N, C-alpha and C positions, 0 to 999 in steps of 0.2 A: 918685789912689788912695793912701791912707796906707800906709806901709810897716809891716812886722811889728813893728819896734821902737817905732814910734809907737802902734800898737794896744796893745801891752803896757803903755804908759804911761797909758792912759785910766783914768778913775776906776772904771769898771765892772770893768776887768781887775784893777786893784789891789785892789778890794773882793773879788772872787772869789778872788784869790790869798790874801788874808788869811783868808777863810773856810776854804779848804782847809788852811791851816796850823793853824787852830784845830780842824779836824775837824768842822765844823758842816755842811758840804755832803755829801750822800749820794752815794756812788759809783754811777754808772749801770751797769745790766746790759749787757754787750756784746751787740751785735746778733747776732753769730755765736758759737756755742759754741766754735768752733775758735780764736777770739782769746784765750781764757782758757788759761793755761798752769799754773795753780796748782790743786791738788786741793781745798784748803779753800774757795777762792772758788767753784769749780764746785759744791761741795756747798751753799754759801750760795745761789747763784742757783737751784738746783733747789728748795730749800725755799721760796724766795720765789715761784716759779711755782706750787707746790702751794698756797700760801696764797691767791694770786689766784684759782686755780681753785675753791677752797672758797667764797670770797666770792661768786663769780659763780654757782655752783651753788645757793647759798642764795637769791640774788636771782631766779633763773629759776623758783623754785617758785611765785611769785606769778602767777597766771593773769590778773590784772587789768592787767598791764603793756601789753597789746596785742600783736597778732600780730607787728608789725614789730620791736618792742623785744625780744620773746622770740626771734625768729629771729636778731637781732644778737647777743644774749647767747649763744645756742647756738653761733654761728659763732666768737665770741671764745673760748669754752671749748674748742672743738675746736682752735683755733689754739694755745692755751696747752698743750694736751695734746701736740701735735706738737713744740712747743718743748721741753717737758719730756723728750720722747724724745731729742731732740738732745743735751741736757745729760747725760742718763744714758749715752748712748753716749760722750760726751767724758770723763765720769768713769771709765768703764771703760778708755778709752785712757790716762788718766793713772795707772792702777794702782789705782783705787778699786773698790768692790763693783759687781757687776752687778745693778742694780736692775730691769732689764727681765726678768731671769730669776727672781730671788728676791723682788722687791718685791711688795706686795699688789696685787691686781687692782683696776681702777677700777670701783666699784659705784655705782649710782644711789641716790636717797634711799630707795627701798623695799627695798634690800638685795639686789637682783637684778643680775646681770651685764648690762651694757648690751649690747643686740644689736649685732652687728658690732664686736667688741672691737678689731679692727685697722682699722676703717674709720670712717666718719662716725657720730657718736653723738648721741643726743637725750636731753636731760635735762629733768626736771621738766615744766613746762607745754608744752614743745616737743613732747612726745609726743602731745598732744591737738590739735595743729594740723591743719587740713584737709589731707588727703593723707598725713599721717604716722601717723594712728591706724590706718589699714589695714595698715601695715607691722608693727604689734605684735599684730595679731589672730592668734591661734593657729589654724592649719589643723587640721581634724579628722584624728585619727589614722587611718591606713589600716587597713582590716579585716584582722585577722590570719588568714593562710591556715592551714587545717588540714592536718596531716600525713596521709600515706596510712593510717597506723595508726588515727588518729582517725576518718577517713572509713569505714574498714572496720568500726568498732564498730557503726555504724548499719545495716549490711547484714545482713539476715536474711531469713526466708521472706516476711515482709510486704513487704519491699522489692521482691521479684520478683512480687508479686501473688498468692501462694498462699493468702493469708488474706482475700481480698476477699469471698468468699462467707460468711465467718463472721459478718458483722455482721447478716445477715438482711434486708438492704435490696436487695442486688444481684439475688438470685434472683427475687423478685417482679417487679422491673422487667424483667428479661430475659423472664420468662414473659409479661408484658403485651405487650411489643414483639413477641415471637414470635407470639402469638395474632393481633396486628394484622397482621403481615406475611403470615400464612397466609390471613387473610380477604381481604386485598388481592389475593393471588395467585389465590384462588378466584374472586373477582369478575372479575378480568381474564380468567381462562380461560372463564368463562361468557359474558362479553361477546364474546370471539372466537368462541365456539361459536355464539352466536345470530346474529352477523353473517356467518357462513359460509353460502354458498349450499347449498340442499338437494342431496344427492348428491355434493358435493365432499368429497374426502378431505383431511384435514390433511396438511401437508408432512411431518410426522414419521412418519405412518402409512404413507406411500408406500414400497413396497419398492424398494430400490435394486438395480439390475441388477448382477450380479457381472461384473466385467471380466476375471476370470481363468477363467471357465467356457469350456471348449473342447469342442465337439462333434466326436468322432472318428467320422465317417461314411465309409462306403465310397463311392468315386466313382460306382459303378454303382447304388447304392441310391437311386434318384430318388424312389421313393414315400415312403420314410421321411423323406427330406430335405424333401419338400414338406409332409408332415404336421407335422414339427417346426417348419418356418417358419410354418405357420399357427397352431400352438399358442403359439409364443414371440412371434409378431408381428414378427419381424425376420429378419435374415440370419445364418445359422450360420457357424462357422469350421471349416476343414478342417485336419487335421494332415498336412502334406506329407512328413514323415519318420516312420519306424516308431518308435513310442513304446513302450518296454518296460513290462511290468507290474511291480507291486510285488514279486511273487515272483521274477521274473527279476533284478531289482535286488539282492534279498537274496542269491540264489545267486551272483551275480557278486562281491559283497562277501566272501562266505565263501571262494570260491576264491582271491580276492586275498589274504586273510588267511592262508590255508594256504600259499600260495607264499612269502609273507614269512617265515613261521615256518620253512619248510624251508630257505630260503636262510640264515637266521640260525643254526639249530642243527644241520642235517643236514650230513653230510660230502659231498664231491664224488662219491664212489662211490655213496652212497645216492641222491643227486640224479639220477645217470645211470640208475640202476635204475628210479627212479620215472618218469623220462621215457620209458624203454623200455616200461614197463608201460602208461603212458597211450597210447603210440603203438599198442601191440597192441590195447588196448581201444577205440581210435578216439576218444579223448577229446581 
């Protein structure tokens, strides 16, 4: 293996050194932006990257390049955009202007902002590639919801159905259906009447026996009890306790009301006199 001193003495090395001294060899852009420590050179490399991006964006407008070439160009443009961001960040570290904040936005050839400005971007014919076109289709705008005030503007008497009969269509239809329903009910009633056996009473016409009726008969009145059983066709009920009449009930209520009023408003002396008088009268 040749040593470094021997390598430096080769013809190619001497030729390259001569070109560097004459200024004919272009200086290569550093692979990492952090390797540059001079602000003017960082500005130079940023402008160089922008120039390369512009050339590739112009090339990608040609849809006849083929799908694979278009995809490669789009990838290279995105790679240069990321590299441009690194150099802008380095320029800011070196005390230069903040291009990421005040610089112009990256626009496509139609003058519209590229979708996903901070992500992967598609330029020119790359936006018409299979699977990419769907990303740029605009979704239909959602229907705007009405406010409560706008909804209440449409609420009137017609909303609640108060004007349904004003059109002159509903009433004739209702009369027609009502007539048809009545005819069907009459036919049904006649069919039931004809199918009923002669002498049979309909269920609705049968008199229901009152379960609350109580026959207050004396125990020794056997004749009247037998007659009632024959007339009613069943067994009668007996009252085993004395049942007061309506008049007796009313008198008891009146006496009770009088006693309550006496106890509320009369004095003790008056109440004692009243009790004595009732005792004398035998009440």
